[in-house]
mmCIF file of the C-alpha atoms, coordinates in Angstrom:
data_MODEL
# 
_entry.id   MODEL 
# 
loop_
_atom_site.group_PDB 
_atom_site.id 
_atom_site.type_symbol 
_atom_site.label_atom_id 
_atom_site.label_alt_id 
_atom_site.label_comp_id 
_atom_site.label_asym_id 
_atom_site.label_entity_id 
_atom_site.label_seq_id 
_atom_site.pdbx_PDB_ins_code 
_atom_site.Cartn_x 
_atom_site.Cartn_y 
_atom_site.Cartn_z 
_atom_site.occupancy 
_atom_site.B_iso_or_equiv 
_atom_site.pdbx_formal_charge 
_atom_site.auth_seq_id 
_atom_site.auth_comp_id 
_atom_site.auth_asym_id 
_atom_site.auth_atom_id 
_atom_site.pdbx_PDB_model_num 
ATOM 1   C CA . MET A 1 1   ? -25.694 267.375 109.196 1.00 0.00 ? 1   MET A CA 1 
ATOM 2   C CA . SER A 1 2   ? -22.081 268.815 109.546 1.00 0.00 ? 2   SER A CA 1 
ATOM 3   C CA . GLN A 1 3   ? -20.826 271.396 106.775 1.00 0.00 ? 3   GLN A CA 1 
ATOM 4   C CA . PRO A 1 4   ? -18.599 269.431 104.569 1.00 0.00 ? 4   PRO A CA 1 
ATOM 5   C CA . ARG A 1 5   ? -15.316 270.816 103.174 1.00 0.00 ? 5   ARG A CA 1 
ATOM 6   C CA . ILE A 1 6   ? -15.840 272.505 99.635  1.00 0.00 ? 6   ILE A CA 1 
ATOM 7   C CA . VAL A 1 7   ? -12.870 271.314 97.508  1.00 0.00 ? 7   VAL A CA 1 
ATOM 8   C CA . SER A 1 8   ? -11.715 271.320 93.890  1.00 0.00 ? 8   SER A CA 1 
ATOM 9   C CA . ARG A 1 9   ? -12.780 268.306 91.585  1.00 0.00 ? 9   ARG A CA 1 
ATOM 10  C CA . ASP A 1 10  ? -9.359  266.997 91.776  1.00 0.00 ? 10  ASP A CA 1 
ATOM 11  C CA . GLU A 1 11  ? -9.208  266.979 95.622  1.00 0.00 ? 11  GLU A CA 1 
ATOM 12  C CA . TRP A 1 12  ? -12.672 265.393 95.560  1.00 0.00 ? 12  TRP A CA 1 
ATOM 13  C CA . LEU A 1 13  ? -11.592 262.759 93.227  1.00 0.00 ? 13  LEU A CA 1 
ATOM 14  C CA . ALA A 1 14  ? -8.510  261.952 95.197  1.00 0.00 ? 14  ALA A CA 1 
ATOM 15  C CA . ALA A 1 15  ? -10.803 261.365 98.322  1.00 0.00 ? 15  ALA A CA 1 
ATOM 16  C CA . ARG A 1 16  ? -13.195 259.325 96.426  1.00 0.00 ? 16  ARG A CA 1 
ATOM 17  C CA . LYS A 1 17  ? -10.502 256.924 95.379  1.00 0.00 ? 17  LYS A CA 1 
ATOM 18  C CA . GLN A 1 18  ? -9.388  256.450 98.845  1.00 0.00 ? 18  GLN A CA 1 
ATOM 19  C CA . LEU A 1 19  ? -12.827 255.626 99.944  1.00 0.00 ? 19  LEU A CA 1 
ATOM 20  C CA . LEU A 1 20  ? -13.199 253.321 97.006  1.00 0.00 ? 20  LEU A CA 1 
ATOM 21  C CA . SER A 1 21  ? -10.432 251.143 98.206  1.00 0.00 ? 21  SER A CA 1 
ATOM 22  C CA . LYS A 1 22  ? -12.193 250.694 101.532 1.00 0.00 ? 22  LYS A CA 1 
ATOM 23  C CA . GLU A 1 23  ? -15.508 249.965 99.732  1.00 0.00 ? 23  GLU A CA 1 
ATOM 24  C CA . LYS A 1 24  ? -13.707 247.234 97.639  1.00 0.00 ? 24  LYS A CA 1 
ATOM 25  C CA . GLU A 1 25  ? -12.395 245.819 100.913 1.00 0.00 ? 25  GLU A CA 1 
ATOM 26  C CA . LEU A 1 26  ? -15.815 245.613 102.233 1.00 0.00 ? 26  LEU A CA 1 
ATOM 27  C CA . THR A 1 27  ? -17.158 243.918 98.964  1.00 0.00 ? 27  THR A CA 1 
ATOM 28  C CA . TYR A 1 28  ? -14.408 241.160 99.049  1.00 0.00 ? 28  TYR A CA 1 
ATOM 29  C CA . LEU A 1 29  ? -15.341 240.609 102.712 1.00 0.00 ? 29  LEU A CA 1 
ATOM 30  C CA . ARG A 1 30  ? -18.807 240.295 102.096 1.00 0.00 ? 30  ARG A CA 1 
ATOM 31  C CA . ASP A 1 31  ? -18.093 237.727 99.555  1.00 0.00 ? 31  ASP A CA 1 
ATOM 32  C CA . ARG A 1 32  ? -15.972 235.770 101.637 1.00 0.00 ? 32  ARG A CA 1 
ATOM 33  C CA . LEU A 1 33  ? -18.796 236.006 104.478 1.00 0.00 ? 33  LEU A CA 1 
ATOM 34  C CA . SER A 1 34  ? -21.344 234.840 101.976 1.00 0.00 ? 34  SER A CA 1 
ATOM 35  C CA . ALA A 1 35  ? -19.413 231.898 101.110 1.00 0.00 ? 35  ALA A CA 1 
ATOM 36  C CA . GLU A 1 36  ? -18.984 230.927 104.885 1.00 0.00 ? 36  GLU A CA 1 
ATOM 37  C CA . ARG A 1 37  ? -22.875 231.538 105.310 1.00 0.00 ? 37  ARG A CA 1 
ATOM 38  C CA . ARG A 1 38  ? -23.563 229.044 102.449 1.00 0.00 ? 38  ARG A CA 1 
ATOM 39  C CA . ALA A 1 39  ? -21.067 226.404 104.110 1.00 0.00 ? 39  ALA A CA 1 
ATOM 40  C CA . LEU A 1 40  ? -22.943 226.280 107.391 1.00 0.00 ? 40  LEU A CA 1 
ATOM 41  C CA . PRO A 1 41  ? -24.114 222.744 108.514 1.00 0.00 ? 41  PRO A CA 1 
ATOM 42  C CA . TRP A 1 42  ? -27.866 222.133 107.946 1.00 0.00 ? 42  TRP A CA 1 
ATOM 43  C CA . VAL A 1 43  ? -30.609 220.729 110.280 1.00 0.00 ? 43  VAL A CA 1 
ATOM 44  C CA . ARG A 1 44  ? -33.191 218.319 109.052 1.00 0.00 ? 44  ARG A CA 1 
ATOM 45  C CA . VAL A 1 45  ? -36.675 219.583 109.672 1.00 0.00 ? 45  VAL A CA 1 
ATOM 46  C CA . ASP A 1 46  ? -38.745 216.778 110.824 1.00 0.00 ? 46  ASP A CA 1 
ATOM 47  C CA . LYS A 1 47  ? -41.626 218.579 112.494 1.00 0.00 ? 47  LYS A CA 1 
ATOM 48  C CA . PRO A 1 48  ? -44.731 218.620 110.357 1.00 0.00 ? 48  PRO A CA 1 
ATOM 49  C CA . TYR A 1 49  ? -45.607 222.429 110.090 1.00 0.00 ? 49  TYR A CA 1 
ATOM 50  C CA . LEU A 1 50  ? -48.821 223.300 108.355 1.00 0.00 ? 50  LEU A CA 1 
ATOM 51  C CA . PHE A 1 51  ? -49.691 226.772 106.829 1.00 0.00 ? 51  PHE A CA 1 
ATOM 52  C CA . GLU A 1 52  ? -52.858 228.320 105.479 1.00 0.00 ? 52  GLU A CA 1 
ATOM 53  C CA . GLY A 1 53  ? -52.476 229.677 102.124 1.00 0.00 ? 53  GLY A CA 1 
ATOM 54  C CA . PRO A 1 54  ? -54.804 231.058 99.202  1.00 0.00 ? 54  PRO A CA 1 
ATOM 55  C CA . SER A 1 55  ? -54.931 227.376 98.210  1.00 0.00 ? 55  SER A CA 1 
ATOM 56  C CA . GLY A 1 56  ? -55.653 225.850 101.400 1.00 0.00 ? 56  GLY A CA 1 
ATOM 57  C CA . LYS A 1 57  ? -53.374 223.911 103.851 1.00 0.00 ? 57  LYS A CA 1 
ATOM 58  C CA . GLU A 1 58  ? -49.607 223.754 102.955 1.00 0.00 ? 58  GLU A CA 1 
ATOM 59  C CA . THR A 1 59  ? -46.913 221.880 104.539 1.00 0.00 ? 59  THR A CA 1 
ATOM 60  C CA . LEU A 1 60  ? -43.363 223.473 104.659 1.00 0.00 ? 60  LEU A CA 1 
ATOM 61  C CA . GLY A 1 61  ? -42.233 221.127 101.915 1.00 0.00 ? 61  GLY A CA 1 
ATOM 62  C CA . GLY A 1 62  ? -45.174 222.408 99.729  1.00 0.00 ? 62  GLY A CA 1 
ATOM 63  C CA . LEU A 1 63  ? -44.001 225.951 100.073 1.00 0.00 ? 63  LEU A CA 1 
ATOM 64  C CA . PHE A 1 64  ? -40.981 225.304 97.867  1.00 0.00 ? 64  PHE A CA 1 
ATOM 65  C CA . GLU A 1 65  ? -43.534 225.212 94.695  1.00 0.00 ? 65  GLU A CA 1 
ATOM 66  C CA . GLY A 1 66  ? -41.290 222.519 93.049  1.00 0.00 ? 66  GLY A CA 1 
ATOM 67  C CA . ARG A 1 67  ? -37.849 224.306 93.700  1.00 0.00 ? 67  ARG A CA 1 
ATOM 68  C CA . SER A 1 68  ? -35.119 223.094 95.999  1.00 0.00 ? 68  SER A CA 1 
ATOM 69  C CA . GLN A 1 69  ? -34.554 226.484 97.818  1.00 0.00 ? 69  GLN A CA 1 
ATOM 70  C CA . LEU A 1 70  ? -36.964 228.442 99.943  1.00 0.00 ? 70  LEU A CA 1 
ATOM 71  C CA . ALA A 1 71  ? -36.457 231.706 101.588 1.00 0.00 ? 71  ALA A CA 1 
ATOM 72  C CA . ILE A 1 72  ? -39.027 232.735 104.107 1.00 0.00 ? 72  ILE A CA 1 
ATOM 73  C CA . TYR A 1 73  ? -39.509 236.422 105.439 1.00 0.00 ? 73  TYR A CA 1 
ATOM 74  C CA . HIS A 1 74  ? -40.838 236.474 108.805 1.00 0.00 ? 74  HIS A CA 1 
ATOM 75  C CA . PHE A 1 75  ? -43.178 239.373 108.507 1.00 0.00 ? 75  PHE A CA 1 
ATOM 76  C CA . MET A 1 76  ? -44.369 241.052 111.848 1.00 0.00 ? 76  MET A CA 1 
ATOM 77  C CA . PHE A 1 77  ? -48.269 240.693 111.669 1.00 0.00 ? 77  PHE A CA 1 
ATOM 78  C CA . GLY A 1 78  ? -49.920 238.934 114.694 1.00 0.00 ? 78  GLY A CA 1 
ATOM 79  C CA . PRO A 1 79  ? -53.371 237.810 115.370 1.00 0.00 ? 79  PRO A CA 1 
ATOM 80  C CA . GLY A 1 80  ? -55.731 240.673 115.929 1.00 0.00 ? 80  GLY A CA 1 
ATOM 81  C CA . TRP A 1 81  ? -53.368 243.416 114.681 1.00 0.00 ? 81  TRP A CA 1 
ATOM 82  C CA . GLU A 1 82  ? -55.148 246.094 112.575 1.00 0.00 ? 82  GLU A CA 1 
ATOM 83  C CA . GLN A 1 83  ? -52.237 246.125 110.149 1.00 0.00 ? 83  GLN A CA 1 
ATOM 84  C CA . GLY A 1 84  ? -48.764 244.675 109.435 1.00 0.00 ? 84  GLY A CA 1 
ATOM 85  C CA . CYS A 1 85  ? -45.572 246.172 110.846 1.00 0.00 ? 85  CYS A CA 1 
ATOM 86  C CA . PRO A 1 86  ? -44.530 249.308 108.654 1.00 0.00 ? 86  PRO A CA 1 
ATOM 87  C CA . SER A 1 87  ? -40.982 248.269 108.553 1.00 0.00 ? 87  SER A CA 1 
ATOM 88  C CA . CYS A 1 88  ? -41.814 244.810 107.262 1.00 0.00 ? 88  CYS A CA 1 
ATOM 89  C CA . SER A 1 89  ? -43.908 246.440 104.817 1.00 0.00 ? 89  SER A CA 1 
ATOM 90  C CA . TRP A 1 90  ? -41.081 248.268 103.212 1.00 0.00 ? 90  TRP A CA 1 
ATOM 91  C CA . ALA A 1 91  ? -39.203 244.972 103.211 1.00 0.00 ? 91  ALA A CA 1 
ATOM 92  C CA . ALA A 1 92  ? -42.268 243.650 101.368 1.00 0.00 ? 92  ALA A CA 1 
ATOM 93  C CA . ASP A 1 93  ? -42.264 246.367 98.954  1.00 0.00 ? 93  ASP A CA 1 
ATOM 94  C CA . ASN A 1 94  ? -38.625 245.149 97.961  1.00 0.00 ? 94  ASN A CA 1 
ATOM 95  C CA . ILE A 1 95  ? -39.826 241.585 97.911  1.00 0.00 ? 95  ILE A CA 1 
ATOM 96  C CA . ALA A 1 96  ? -42.671 242.041 95.481  1.00 0.00 ? 96  ALA A CA 1 
ATOM 97  C CA . GLY A 1 97  ? -40.338 242.873 92.546  1.00 0.00 ? 97  GLY A CA 1 
ATOM 98  C CA . ASN A 1 98  ? -37.859 240.213 93.368  1.00 0.00 ? 98  ASN A CA 1 
ATOM 99  C CA . VAL A 1 99  ? -39.976 236.998 93.241  1.00 0.00 ? 99  VAL A CA 1 
ATOM 100 C CA . VAL A 1 100 ? -39.900 236.259 89.598  1.00 0.00 ? 100 VAL A CA 1 
ATOM 101 C CA . HIS A 1 101 ? -35.975 236.809 89.421  1.00 0.00 ? 101 HIS A CA 1 
ATOM 102 C CA . LEU A 1 102 ? -35.557 234.509 92.329  1.00 0.00 ? 102 LEU A CA 1 
ATOM 103 C CA . ASN A 1 103 ? -37.774 231.954 90.917  1.00 0.00 ? 103 ASN A CA 1 
ATOM 104 C CA . ALA A 1 104 ? -35.390 231.861 87.907  1.00 0.00 ? 104 ALA A CA 1 
ATOM 105 C CA . ARG A 1 105 ? -32.456 230.958 90.226  1.00 0.00 ? 105 ARG A CA 1 
ATOM 106 C CA . ASP A 1 106 ? -34.428 227.993 91.817  1.00 0.00 ? 106 ASP A CA 1 
ATOM 107 C CA . VAL A 1 107 ? -35.433 229.866 94.939  1.00 0.00 ? 107 VAL A CA 1 
ATOM 108 C CA . THR A 1 108 ? -39.145 230.346 96.249  1.00 0.00 ? 108 THR A CA 1 
ATOM 109 C CA . LEU A 1 109 ? -39.621 233.316 98.233  1.00 0.00 ? 109 LEU A CA 1 
ATOM 110 C CA . VAL A 1 110 ? -42.666 233.302 100.674 1.00 0.00 ? 110 VAL A CA 1 
ATOM 111 C CA . VAL A 1 111 ? -43.780 235.548 103.429 1.00 0.00 ? 111 VAL A CA 1 
ATOM 112 C CA . VAL A 1 112 ? -45.166 234.025 106.672 1.00 0.00 ? 112 VAL A CA 1 
ATOM 113 C CA . SER A 1 113 ? -46.831 235.645 109.464 1.00 0.00 ? 113 SER A CA 1 
ATOM 114 C CA . ARG A 1 114 ? -48.906 234.415 112.595 1.00 0.00 ? 114 ARG A CA 1 
ATOM 115 C CA . ALA A 1 115 ? -51.918 236.515 111.683 1.00 0.00 ? 115 ALA A CA 1 
ATOM 116 C CA . PRO A 1 116 ? -54.851 234.306 110.455 1.00 0.00 ? 116 PRO A CA 1 
ATOM 117 C CA . LEU A 1 117 ? -55.119 234.204 106.638 1.00 0.00 ? 117 LEU A CA 1 
ATOM 118 C CA . PRO A 1 118 ? -58.359 236.422 106.339 1.00 0.00 ? 118 PRO A CA 1 
ATOM 119 C CA . GLN A 1 119 ? -56.636 239.108 108.099 1.00 0.00 ? 119 GLN A CA 1 
ATOM 120 C CA . ILE A 1 120 ? -53.471 238.898 106.023 1.00 0.00 ? 120 ILE A CA 1 
ATOM 121 C CA . GLU A 1 121 ? -55.494 238.909 102.806 1.00 0.00 ? 121 GLU A CA 1 
ATOM 122 C CA . VAL A 1 122 ? -57.262 242.179 103.685 1.00 0.00 ? 122 VAL A CA 1 
ATOM 123 C CA . PHE A 1 123 ? -53.898 243.867 104.316 1.00 0.00 ? 123 PHE A CA 1 
ATOM 124 C CA . ARG A 1 124 ? -52.081 242.284 101.400 1.00 0.00 ? 124 ARG A CA 1 
ATOM 125 C CA . LYS A 1 125 ? -54.941 243.644 98.960  1.00 0.00 ? 125 LYS A CA 1 
ATOM 126 C CA . ARG A 1 126 ? -54.777 247.020 100.478 1.00 0.00 ? 126 ARG A CA 1 
ATOM 127 C CA . MET A 1 127 ? -50.927 247.086 99.958  1.00 0.00 ? 127 MET A CA 1 
ATOM 128 C CA . GLY A 1 128 ? -51.187 245.700 96.395  1.00 0.00 ? 128 GLY A CA 1 
ATOM 129 C CA . TRP A 1 129 ? -48.736 242.781 96.988  1.00 0.00 ? 129 TRP A CA 1 
ATOM 130 C CA . GLY A 1 130 ? -48.943 239.635 94.787  1.00 0.00 ? 130 GLY A CA 1 
ATOM 131 C CA . PHE A 1 131 ? -46.391 237.394 96.322  1.00 0.00 ? 131 PHE A CA 1 
ATOM 132 C CA . THR A 1 132 ? -47.324 234.290 98.276  1.00 0.00 ? 132 THR A CA 1 
ATOM 133 C CA . TRP A 1 133 ? -48.158 235.108 101.833 1.00 0.00 ? 133 TRP A CA 1 
ATOM 134 C CA . VAL A 1 134 ? -49.228 232.394 104.297 1.00 0.00 ? 134 VAL A CA 1 
ATOM 135 C CA . SER A 1 135 ? -50.455 232.103 107.849 1.00 0.00 ? 135 SER A CA 1 
ATOM 136 C CA . SER A 1 136 ? -48.698 229.949 110.518 1.00 0.00 ? 136 SER A CA 1 
ATOM 137 C CA . TYR A 1 137 ? -51.616 230.700 112.933 1.00 0.00 ? 137 TYR A CA 1 
ATOM 138 C CA . GLY A 1 138 ? -52.028 227.643 115.105 1.00 0.00 ? 138 GLY A CA 1 
ATOM 139 C CA . SER A 1 139 ? -48.683 226.176 114.149 1.00 0.00 ? 139 SER A CA 1 
ATOM 140 C CA . ASP A 1 140 ? -45.355 226.173 116.393 1.00 0.00 ? 140 ASP A CA 1 
ATOM 141 C CA . PHE A 1 141 ? -43.318 227.470 113.396 1.00 0.00 ? 141 PHE A CA 1 
ATOM 142 C CA . ASN A 1 142 ? -42.938 231.083 114.470 1.00 0.00 ? 142 ASN A CA 1 
ATOM 143 C CA . HIS A 1 143 ? -42.091 230.099 118.077 1.00 0.00 ? 143 HIS A CA 1 
ATOM 144 C CA . ASP A 1 144 ? -39.581 227.405 116.976 1.00 0.00 ? 144 ASP A CA 1 
ATOM 145 C CA . TYR A 1 145 ? -37.848 229.749 114.448 1.00 0.00 ? 145 TYR A CA 1 
ATOM 146 C CA . HIS A 1 146 ? -37.721 232.497 117.256 1.00 0.00 ? 146 HIS A CA 1 
ATOM 147 C CA . VAL A 1 147 ? -39.998 235.336 115.649 1.00 0.00 ? 147 VAL A CA 1 
ATOM 148 C CA . SER A 1 148 ? -43.095 235.019 118.053 1.00 0.00 ? 148 SER A CA 1 
ATOM 149 C CA . PHE A 1 149 ? -42.976 235.299 121.645 1.00 0.00 ? 149 PHE A CA 1 
ATOM 150 C CA . THR A 1 150 ? -45.552 234.738 124.473 1.00 0.00 ? 150 THR A CA 1 
ATOM 151 C CA . ALA A 1 151 ? -46.707 237.566 126.804 1.00 0.00 ? 151 ALA A CA 1 
ATOM 152 C CA . GLU A 1 152 ? -44.864 235.792 129.656 1.00 0.00 ? 152 GLU A CA 1 
ATOM 153 C CA . GLU A 1 153 ? -41.614 235.922 127.914 1.00 0.00 ? 153 GLU A CA 1 
ATOM 154 C CA . ILE A 1 154 ? -41.951 239.487 127.076 1.00 0.00 ? 154 ILE A CA 1 
ATOM 155 C CA . THR A 1 155 ? -42.878 240.540 130.459 1.00 0.00 ? 155 THR A CA 1 
ATOM 156 C CA . LYS A 1 156 ? -39.846 238.685 131.959 1.00 0.00 ? 156 LYS A CA 1 
ATOM 157 C CA . GLY A 1 157 ? -37.529 240.194 129.456 1.00 0.00 ? 157 GLY A CA 1 
ATOM 158 C CA . ASN A 1 158 ? -36.570 236.629 128.431 1.00 0.00 ? 158 ASN A CA 1 
ATOM 159 C CA . VAL A 1 159 ? -37.159 236.673 124.723 1.00 0.00 ? 159 VAL A CA 1 
ATOM 160 C CA . TYR A 1 160 ? -34.702 234.505 122.836 1.00 0.00 ? 160 TYR A CA 1 
ATOM 161 C CA . TYR A 1 161 ? -34.103 236.619 119.597 1.00 0.00 ? 161 TYR A CA 1 
ATOM 162 C CA . ASN A 1 162 ? -31.085 237.006 117.356 1.00 0.00 ? 162 ASN A CA 1 
ATOM 163 C CA . TYR A 1 163 ? -29.291 233.848 118.989 1.00 0.00 ? 163 TYR A CA 1 
ATOM 164 C CA . GLY A 1 164 ? -29.497 235.278 122.466 1.00 0.00 ? 164 GLY A CA 1 
ATOM 165 C CA . PRO A 1 165 ? -31.765 236.463 125.495 1.00 0.00 ? 165 PRO A CA 1 
ATOM 166 C CA . ASN A 1 166 ? -33.028 239.847 124.820 1.00 0.00 ? 166 ASN A CA 1 
ATOM 167 C CA . GLY A 1 167 ? -35.602 242.267 125.966 1.00 0.00 ? 167 GLY A CA 1 
ATOM 168 C CA . PHE A 1 168 ? -38.251 242.779 123.066 1.00 0.00 ? 168 PHE A CA 1 
ATOM 169 C CA . PRO A 1 169 ? -41.154 245.111 122.874 1.00 0.00 ? 169 PRO A CA 1 
ATOM 170 C CA . SER A 1 170 ? -43.377 243.089 120.590 1.00 0.00 ? 170 SER A CA 1 
ATOM 171 C CA . GLU A 1 171 ? -44.792 239.618 120.378 1.00 0.00 ? 171 GLU A CA 1 
ATOM 172 C CA . GLU A 1 172 ? -43.641 239.400 116.767 1.00 0.00 ? 172 GLU A CA 1 
ATOM 173 C CA . ALA A 1 173 ? -40.298 239.963 115.233 1.00 0.00 ? 173 ALA A CA 1 
ATOM 174 C CA . PRO A 1 174 ? -38.708 240.180 111.799 1.00 0.00 ? 174 PRO A CA 1 
ATOM 175 C CA . GLY A 1 175 ? -36.425 237.748 110.214 1.00 0.00 ? 175 GLY A CA 1 
ATOM 176 C CA . ILE A 1 176 ? -35.308 235.626 107.349 1.00 0.00 ? 176 ILE A CA 1 
ATOM 177 C CA . SER A 1 177 ? -35.100 231.688 107.133 1.00 0.00 ? 177 SER A CA 1 
ATOM 178 C CA . VAL A 1 178 ? -33.893 229.647 104.554 1.00 0.00 ? 178 VAL A CA 1 
ATOM 179 C CA . PHE A 1 179 ? -34.495 226.026 103.769 1.00 0.00 ? 179 PHE A CA 1 
ATOM 180 C CA . TYR A 1 180 ? -33.314 223.418 101.141 1.00 0.00 ? 180 TYR A CA 1 
ATOM 181 C CA . LYS A 1 181 ? -35.278 220.304 99.755  1.00 0.00 ? 181 LYS A CA 1 
ATOM 182 C CA . ASN A 1 182 ? -33.543 217.375 98.273  1.00 0.00 ? 182 ASN A CA 1 
ATOM 183 C CA . GLY A 1 183 ? -34.575 214.880 95.708  1.00 0.00 ? 183 GLY A CA 1 
ATOM 184 C CA . ASP A 1 184 ? -36.180 212.556 98.375  1.00 0.00 ? 184 ASP A CA 1 
ATOM 185 C CA . GLY A 1 185 ? -38.317 215.402 99.578  1.00 0.00 ? 185 GLY A CA 1 
ATOM 186 C CA . GLU A 1 186 ? -36.463 215.924 102.850 1.00 0.00 ? 186 GLU A CA 1 
ATOM 187 C CA . VAL A 1 187 ? -36.226 219.506 104.032 1.00 0.00 ? 187 VAL A CA 1 
ATOM 188 C CA . PHE A 1 188 ? -33.386 221.000 105.841 1.00 0.00 ? 188 PHE A CA 1 
ATOM 189 C CA . HIS A 1 189 ? -33.037 224.399 107.716 1.00 0.00 ? 189 HIS A CA 1 
ATOM 190 C CA . THR A 1 190 ? -29.831 226.056 106.366 1.00 0.00 ? 190 THR A CA 1 
ATOM 191 C CA . TYR A 1 191 ? -29.723 229.673 107.743 1.00 0.00 ? 191 TYR A CA 1 
ATOM 192 C CA . SER A 1 192 ? -31.738 232.367 109.627 1.00 0.00 ? 192 SER A CA 1 
ATOM 193 C CA . ALA A 1 193 ? -31.172 236.077 110.262 1.00 0.00 ? 193 ALA A CA 1 
ATOM 194 C CA . PHE A 1 194 ? -32.735 238.516 112.403 1.00 0.00 ? 194 PHE A CA 1 
ATOM 195 C CA . ALA A 1 195 ? -32.744 242.210 113.448 1.00 0.00 ? 195 ALA A CA 1 
ATOM 196 C CA . ARG A 1 196 ? -30.225 244.083 111.212 1.00 0.00 ? 196 ARG A CA 1 
ATOM 197 C CA . GLY A 1 197 ? -29.347 240.830 109.452 1.00 0.00 ? 197 GLY A CA 1 
ATOM 198 C CA . ALA A 1 198 ? -32.451 241.171 107.384 1.00 0.00 ? 198 ALA A CA 1 
ATOM 199 C CA . GLU A 1 199 ? -31.758 244.792 106.443 1.00 0.00 ? 199 GLU A CA 1 
ATOM 200 C CA . PRO A 1 200 ? -30.450 243.910 102.886 1.00 0.00 ? 200 PRO A CA 1 
ATOM 201 C CA . LEU A 1 201 ? -34.184 243.643 102.098 1.00 0.00 ? 201 LEU A CA 1 
ATOM 202 C CA . LEU A 1 202 ? -34.656 247.336 102.774 1.00 0.00 ? 202 LEU A CA 1 
ATOM 203 C CA . GLY A 1 203 ? -33.008 248.568 99.583  1.00 0.00 ? 203 GLY A CA 1 
ATOM 204 C CA . GLY A 1 204 ? -33.705 252.111 100.137 1.00 0.00 ? 204 GLY A CA 1 
ATOM 205 C CA . TYR A 1 205 ? -31.168 252.183 102.982 1.00 0.00 ? 205 TYR A CA 1 
ATOM 206 C CA . TYR A 1 206 ? -28.390 251.889 100.536 1.00 0.00 ? 206 TYR A CA 1 
ATOM 207 C CA . LEU A 1 207 ? -29.391 255.182 98.899  1.00 0.00 ? 207 LEU A CA 1 
ATOM 208 C CA . LEU A 1 208 ? -30.026 256.788 102.288 1.00 0.00 ? 208 LEU A CA 1 
ATOM 209 C CA . ASP A 1 209 ? -26.379 255.749 103.192 1.00 0.00 ? 209 ASP A CA 1 
ATOM 210 C CA . ALA A 1 210 ? -25.103 257.514 100.273 1.00 0.00 ? 210 ALA A CA 1 
ATOM 211 C CA . VAL A 1 211 ? -27.028 260.901 100.380 1.00 0.00 ? 211 VAL A CA 1 
ATOM 212 C CA . PRO A 1 212 ? -25.642 263.665 102.453 1.00 0.00 ? 212 PRO A CA 1 
ATOM 213 C CA . LYS A 1 213 ? -27.962 263.419 105.465 1.00 0.00 ? 213 LYS A CA 1 
ATOM 214 C CA . GLY A 1 214 ? -27.571 259.688 105.687 1.00 0.00 ? 214 GLY A CA 1 
ATOM 215 C CA . ARG A 1 215 ? -30.421 257.802 107.480 1.00 0.00 ? 215 ARG A CA 1 
ATOM 216 C CA . ASP A 1 216 ? -30.977 260.882 109.726 1.00 0.00 ? 216 ASP A CA 1 
ATOM 217 C CA . GLU A 1 217 ? -32.374 258.721 112.421 1.00 0.00 ? 217 GLU A CA 1 
ATOM 218 C CA . ALA A 1 218 ? -30.424 259.964 115.552 1.00 0.00 ? 218 ALA A CA 1 
ATOM 219 C CA . GLY A 1 219 ? -33.283 261.971 117.162 1.00 0.00 ? 219 GLY A CA 1 
ATOM 220 C CA . LEU A 1 220 ? -35.988 259.434 116.649 1.00 0.00 ? 220 LEU A CA 1 
ATOM 221 C CA . PRO A 1 221 ? -37.723 257.393 119.449 1.00 0.00 ? 221 PRO A CA 1 
ATOM 222 C CA . PHE A 1 222 ? -36.329 254.305 117.509 1.00 0.00 ? 222 PHE A CA 1 
ATOM 223 C CA . THR A 1 223 ? -34.347 253.858 114.436 1.00 0.00 ? 223 THR A CA 1 
ATOM 224 C CA . MET A 1 224 ? -37.237 253.335 111.990 1.00 0.00 ? 224 MET A CA 1 
ATOM 225 C CA . ALA A 1 225 ? -39.855 255.477 113.489 1.00 0.00 ? 225 ALA A CA 1 
ATOM 226 C CA . TRP A 1 226 ? -40.083 257.468 110.491 1.00 0.00 ? 226 TRP A CA 1 
ATOM 227 C CA . VAL A 1 227 ? -41.143 254.542 108.338 1.00 0.00 ? 227 VAL A CA 1 
ATOM 228 C CA . ARG A 1 228 ? -44.927 254.393 107.213 1.00 0.00 ? 228 ARG A CA 1 
ATOM 229 C CA . HIS A 1 229 ? -46.822 252.114 104.851 1.00 0.00 ? 229 HIS A CA 1 
ATOM 230 C CA . HIS A 1 230 ? -46.409 253.250 101.535 1.00 0.00 ? 230 HIS A CA 1 
ATOM 231 C CA . ASP A 1 231 ? -50.020 254.336 101.261 1.00 0.00 ? 231 ASP A CA 1 
ATOM 232 C CA . ARG A 1 232 ? -49.609 256.414 104.421 1.00 0.00 ? 232 ARG A CA 1 
ATOM 233 C CA . TYR A 1 233 ? -46.871 259.060 103.846 1.00 0.00 ? 233 TYR A CA 1 
ATOM 234 C CA . GLU A 1 234 ? -48.068 262.648 103.665 1.00 0.00 ? 234 GLU A CA 1 
ATOM 235 C CA . GLN A 1 235 ? -47.411 263.889 100.188 1.00 0.00 ? 235 GLN A CA 1 
ATOM 236 C CA . PRO A 1 236 ? -46.171 267.438 99.913  1.00 0.00 ? 236 PRO A CA 1 
# 
């Protein structure tokens, strides 16, 4: 961290107001971008996906739980993994407190992973999460929505992720997908975001961006190498 200038309160206030005007520009731009996001065309989902949940088999339409809007967080947790991804777990910590608020706005939030349900349940109980988390094991869902990859795809460096071919180091990837169900029960895919497109779920980054050291990730092997499961940080 470079040493900042030390100034008077009046000088600080003048600099802060200059920055505020840029922050407002970003806010207005984000509002316009959000409107464009909601105006995207939709794709009808005709494929009969099945998921395994605590209450048994669920269709994609069943995941809406009677609401018209469904947001799915694609959690990196593959078959045979000992535990879920630490970064996705940080997102899940944020998800847990938001479910009831989203429900009040006609949105159901569900977490989906390719790990079998018994594997998910062990980890979910360890982490203390109460949100709906279902397994897409045995389904094409994760592959069709580009968050799971075959060993051959990874070896060839031909993984399709974040709307283009990429090299990717894991068989599972994070993302968000949004769906709408109309009064006739038809389901439509309206939006998906991947990589840093899902970053707003990591609420702590907003505060890290505001503190003097920022994210402080420059010297790490990869940007989120510091993240741990919330029960695995060393306490001072």
